[in-house]
C-alpha positions in Angstrom: -11.7 -21.0 -1.0 -11.8 -18.4 -3.8 -8.5 -17.6 -5.5 -7.2 -16.1 -8.7 -5.2 -13.3 -10.3 -6.0 -9.6 -9.8 -4.1 -6.2 -10.0 -1.0 -8.0 -11.3 -0.9 -10.3 -8.2 -3.1 -12.9 -6.6 -6.1 -13.0 -4.3 -7.2 -15.7 -1.9 -10.4 -15.6 0.1 -11.4 -18.2 2.7 -15.0 -18.0 3.9 -16.6 -20.0 6.7 -19.8 -20.3 4.8 -19.2 -22.8 2.0 -22.9 -23.1 1.0 -23.0 -19.7 -0.8 -21.3 -18.5 -3.9 -19.8 -15.0 -3.5 -17.7 -15.1 -6.7 -20.0 -12.9 -8.7 -19.9 -10.2 -6.0 -16.1 -10.5 -5.6 -15.7 -10.1 -9.4 -17.9 -7.0 -9.4 -15.7 -5.4 -6.7 -12.6 -6.1 -8.7 -14.2 -4.8 -11.9 -15.2 -1.5 -10.3 -11.8 -0.9 -8.8 -10.0 -1.8 -12.1 -12.2 0.5 -14.0 -11.6 3.4 -11.6 -7.9 3.1 -10.7 -5.9 0.8 -12.9 -3.4 3.0 -14.9 -2.5 0.0 -17.1 -6.0 -0.1 -18.4 -6.3 2.6 -21.2 -10.0 3.3 -20.7 -9.9 3.4 -16.9 -10.9 6.6 -15.1 -7.4 7.3 -13.8 -6.0 6.8 -17.3 -8.6 9.2 -18.6 -7.5 11.8 -16.0 -3.8 11.3 -16.7 -4.3 11.5 -20.5 -6.6 14.6 -20.6 -6.0 16.4 -17.3 -9.6 16.0 -16.2 -12.3 13.5 -15.3 -15.9 14.5 -15.5 -18.7 12.5 -13.9 -16.4 10.2 -11.9 -17.8 6.9 -10.6 -18.6 6.4 -6.9 -15.6 4.1 -6.7 -13.2 6.7 -8.1 -14.5 9.4 -5.8 -14.4 7.0 -2.8 -10.8 6.1 -3.6 -9.9 9.8 -4.0 -11.5 10.6 -0.7 -9.6 7.8 1.0 -6.4 8.9 -0.7 -6.9 12.5 0.7 -7.6 11.1 4.2 -4.4 9.2 4.3 -2.4 11.9 2.5 -3.3 14.2 5.4 -2.9 11.6 8.1 0.6 10.7 6.8 1.6 14.4 6.8 1.9 14.3 2.9 4.1 11.2 2.7 1.3 9.2 1.0 1.4 11.2 -2.2 -0.8 10.1 -5.2 0.7 12.7 -7.6 4.3 11.3 -7.5 3.7 9.5 -10.7 5.8 11.8 -13.0 8.8 11.5 -10.6 8.5 7.8 -10.2 8.6 7.4 -14.0 11.5 9.7 -14.4 13.6 7.9 -11.8 12.8 4.6 -13.5 10.9 3.2 -10.5 7.8 2.2 -12.5 9.3 0.0 -15.3 10.3 2.9 -17.5 13.8 3.7 -18.5 15.5 6.0 -16.0 16.0 9.5 -17.3 19.1 11.6 -16.7 18.2 13.1 -13.3 19.7 16.2 -11.8 18.4 18.9 -9.3 17.1 21.0 -12.2 15.1 18.1 -13.6 13.8 17.1 -10.2 12.7 20.7 -9.4 10.9 20.8 -12.7 9.0 17.6 -11.9 8.3 18.5 -8.3 6.1 21.4 -9.5 3.7 18.6 -10.6 3.5 17.1 -7.1 1.0 18.1 -4.5 -2.3 16.2 -4.0 -4.2 19.0 -2.4 -3.0 21.8 -4.7 -2.5 20.0 -8.1 -5.8 18.2 -8.3 -8.8 20.5 -8.2 -12.2 19.0 -7.2 -15.0 20.7 -9.1 -18.8 20.1 -9.2 -18.4 18.0 -12.4 -15.3 16.0 -11.3 -11.5 16.5 -11.1 -9.2 18.8 -13.0 -5.4 18.9 -13.1 -4.2 22.3 -11.9 -1.5 22.2 -14.7 -0.4 20.1 -17.6 1.6 17.0 -16.7 -0.1 16.3 -13.3 -0.7 12.6 -13.1 -2.4 10.4 -10.5 -1.5 7.0 -9.1 -4.1 5.9 -6.5 -3.0 2.3 -6.4 -1.1 2.9 -3.2 -4.3 2.1 -1.5 -5.7 -0.2 -4.2 -5.1 -3.6 -2.6 -6.2 -2.5 0.8 -9.2 -0.7 -0.5 -10.2 -3.9 -2.5 -9.8 -6.0 0.7 -12.1 -3.7 2.6 -14.8 -3.8 -0.1 -14.6 -7.6 -0.3 -14.9 -7.7 3.5 -18.0 -5.5 3.3 -19.6 -8.0 0.9 -19.0 -10.8 3.5 -20.0 -8.6 6.5 -23.2 -7.6 4.7 -24.0 -11.3 4.2 -23.5 -12.0 7.9 -20.4 -14.1 7.4 -18.6 -14.3 10.8 -15.4 -16.2 9.8 -13.2 -15.1 6.9 -9.8 -14.3 5.6 -9.3 -12.0 2.6 -5.8 -11.7 1.1 -4.5 -9.8 -1.9 -0.8 -10.0 -2.7 0.2 -10.7 0.8 -2.0 -8.0 2.4 -4.8 -9.4 4.4 -7.7 -8.9 6.8 -9.4 -11.6 8.8 -12.1 -12.1 11.4 -13.4 -14.9 13.5 -11.9 -18.4 13.3 -10.1 -20.4 10.7 -11.2 -23.9 9.6 -9.2 -25.4 12.5 -11.3 -23.4 14.9 -8.6 -21.0 16.0 -8.0 -17.3 15.5 -6.6 -16.5 12.1 -2.8 -16.1 12.6 -0.1 -15.2 10.2 3.7 -15.5 10.6 5.9 -12.5 9.9 9.1 -13.9 8.3 12.5 -13.1 9.8 14.1 -10.8 7.3 17.6 -11.7 8.2 16.9 -15.3 7.5 14.9 -14.4 4.3 17.8 -12.5 3.0 19.8 -15.7 3.3 17.1 -17.6 1.3 15.5 -19.2 4.4 11.8 -18.4 4.2 10.6 -20.8 6.9 11.9 -18.8 9.9 9.2 -16.7 11.5 10.0 -13.6 13.6 6.6 -13.4 15.2 2.9 -14.5 15.0 0.2 -11.9 14.5 -3.5 -12.6 15.2 -5.9 -10.9 12.8 -9.3 -11.0 14.5 -10.8 -7.9 12.9 -7.4 -6.4 12.0 -5.5 -6.0 8.7 -1.8 -6.3 7.9 0.1 -4.8 5.1 3.8 -4.8 4.2 5.6 -2.4 2.0 9.1 -2.2 0.6 11.3 -5.2 0.0 14.6 -6.0 1.5 15.4 -7.9 -1.7 15.0 -4.7 -3.8 17.5 -2.0 -2.9 20.5 -0.3 -4.2 23.8 0.4 -2.3 24.9 4.0 -2.1 28.5 5.3 -2.3 29.0 4.8 1.5 27.8 1.2 1.4 24.3 1.8 2.9 21.3 0.0 1.5 18.6 2.3 0.2 15.1 1.3 -0.9 13.7 2.2 -4.4 11.4 5.0 -3.1 10.9 8.7 -3.7 10.7 11.3 -0.9 7.7 13.5 -2.0 9.2 16.6 -0.3 12.6 16.4 -2.1 11.8 14.6 -5.3 15.0 12.4 -4.8 15.2 8.8 -3.7 14.9 8.5 0.1 18.1 8.8 2.1 17.0 6.7 5.0 17.9 3.0 5.2 14.5 1.5 6.1 13.9 -1.3 3.6 10.5 -2.7 4.7 7.7 -2.2 7.1 4.7 -4.3 8.2 1.7 -2.3 9.5 -1.3 -3.6 11.6 -4.4 -1.4 11.4 -8.2 -1.7 11.8 -8.8 -1.4 8.1 -6.8 -2.8 5.1 -7.0 0.6 3.4 -5.3 2.3 6.4 -2.7 -0.5 6.7 -1.9 -0.2 2.9 -1.7 3.6 2.8 0.4 3.8 6.0 2.8 1.1 4.9 3.4 3.1 1.7 3.8 6.4 3.7 6.0 4.9 6.4 8.4 3.6 3.7 8.7 7.1 2.4 9.2 8.8 5.7 11.7 6.4 7.4 11.5 4.5 10.7 11.9 7.3 13.3 9.2 9.6 11.9 7.0 6.7 11.0 7.3 5.1 14.5 6.4 8.4 16.1 3.3 8.8 13.9 2.2 5.2 14.4 2.3 5.4 18.2 -0.2 8.3 17.9 -2.7 6.4 15.7 -5.4 4.3 17.3 -5.1 0.6 16.5 -2.0 1.0 14.5 1.2 -0.9 15.1 4.3 -1.4 12.9 7.5 -3.5 12.5 10.4 -1.8 10.7 13.3 -3.5 9.0 16.3 -1.2 8.7 19.3 -2.0 6.5 22.7 -1.5 8.1 26.0 -2.1 6.4 26.6 -5.5 8.2 23.0 -6.8 8.7 19.4 -5.9 8.8 18.0 -4.5 12.1 14.5 -4.4 13.5 12.4 -1.9 15.3 8.9 -2.0 16.6 6.1 0.2 17.9 5.2 -0.5 21.5 2.2 -2.7 20.8 3.5 -4.8 17.9 3.3 -8.5 18.9 6.7 -10.0 19.4 6.1 -13.5 20.7 8.4 -15.9 18.8 6.5 -18.1 16.4 7.1 -21.8 17.1 
């Protein structure tokens, strides 16, 4: 078992090959991703871009994360949006003090949003199309890291493993008990009551990844009494008006599961469900906050066998 702290959360890796020490390779993966994408590190590449409006001679890791971000930006119809950073800060959703927001202020900041138009790719690197454009590519950070850790294990011929960062995970083969890696998805209605041991369903992760986004413990109540998540709609610049409070996404890769979980939270359950049904290997469970209680919705292939 390998475990520790990374990206402000924890990681846990179980490998069915105890004879070898993969820690140096895992640490190298974490260091490369931190250096590329961690906006809390002043000399990271993303901080360099955000502070100066450009990044020349980007590392392979930064370019790879940007390419993945563009892929899932397009796949999610623009709801996975790495240039939302100025709006997130202004609304107080990223630890800063909330500014006084009105439609004029939102319109002003929305001019800085648009991954395809506001970040220009040049021969030497990346350039902001105008002052104030800022990037946050950590929306795929944990999933991307999981896939890179998995690549280390796959490259070494490891057949049985489970890689988890902050509750997101990918697994393959068998666990130490000799059965397929299985995780329980907790029942959100029970969790809201403080009962965390009640599972809604079991999900087998043989070659699949799962990511959850949103949190039914973090929401605000609007004037009509509806629960709303702390998320920004990239197309309006305002907090989302739908009442979906969390989603769990199954996908072939952890990067895809991570990016889609973020995007699905922004777009709401109806649009997200329609998109998920079209994507190969993708399934999702949606938690929707009504006035009386939380409700659940699923894509057609999401496993719903009660966990015993």
